[in-house]
N, C-alpha and C positions, 0 to 999 in steps of 0.2 A: 504494500500500500504506500502510495506516495504521500508525503506530508511536507509541510513547510515548517518553519520559515526557511527561506533561501537567502543567503548572503549574496548581494549583487554589486557591492562596491565599497570604496573607502572614502575618506573625507576629500580626496582629490578627484573623485568621479565627476563626470559631466552632469551637471544639475538637470539639464533638459532630458537626458536619457533616464535619470533616476525618476523624474516626474512621469515619463512615459511608462516606466515599469510599475509605477505606484509605490515606490520605495519610501521607507521611513528611515531617517537618520537616528542612530542611537549610539550611546557609549556604554559598554558593558562594564560593570564594576570590576576594577582591577586592571582594565586595559587603558593604555595611554593613547588611544586612537579612537576615531569614530568610524562606524560602518553603516552601510545602507542594507536594509533587508526588506523582503516582501513576505507575506503569508502564503504565497502561492507555492506549489510544488515545483521542483526544478524543470520538469517537462514543460510547464506553462511558461516559465521565464525564458527557457531556451527557444520556444516557439515565437515569443514576442521579439526576442533579440534577432532571430532569423528574419522576421518581417522588417526589422530595422536595418538589415544589411550585414549582420554578423554571421560568421560560420564557425562551427566547432573545429578546432585544429587538433586538440588532444584532450584526453580525460584520464584521470588516475584516481585511485582511492588512497586516502591517508587515514588509517584507523577506520572509524565509522563515518568519515567525511568524504564526499566526492568533490573533486575539483575539475572544472572545465576551463580550458584555455580557448578563447575565441579571438577572431580577427575580423575586422570590418573591411569588406572589399570595396 
């Protein structure tokens, strides 16, 4: 079963792209940085990014976390 939230960016991410994704900016306790997240499952986020011109270049697993590398064409 796919679940969110999905991390989609950091404090340096494009604000217009974050608005398009419906992302919220937050700072988790103990972190010295901000991150953007959405409540959508990764599949939904990747579909939105594909429509915005991004393509998946690679994907890997880190523990229970999945990481996708994308490139805008």
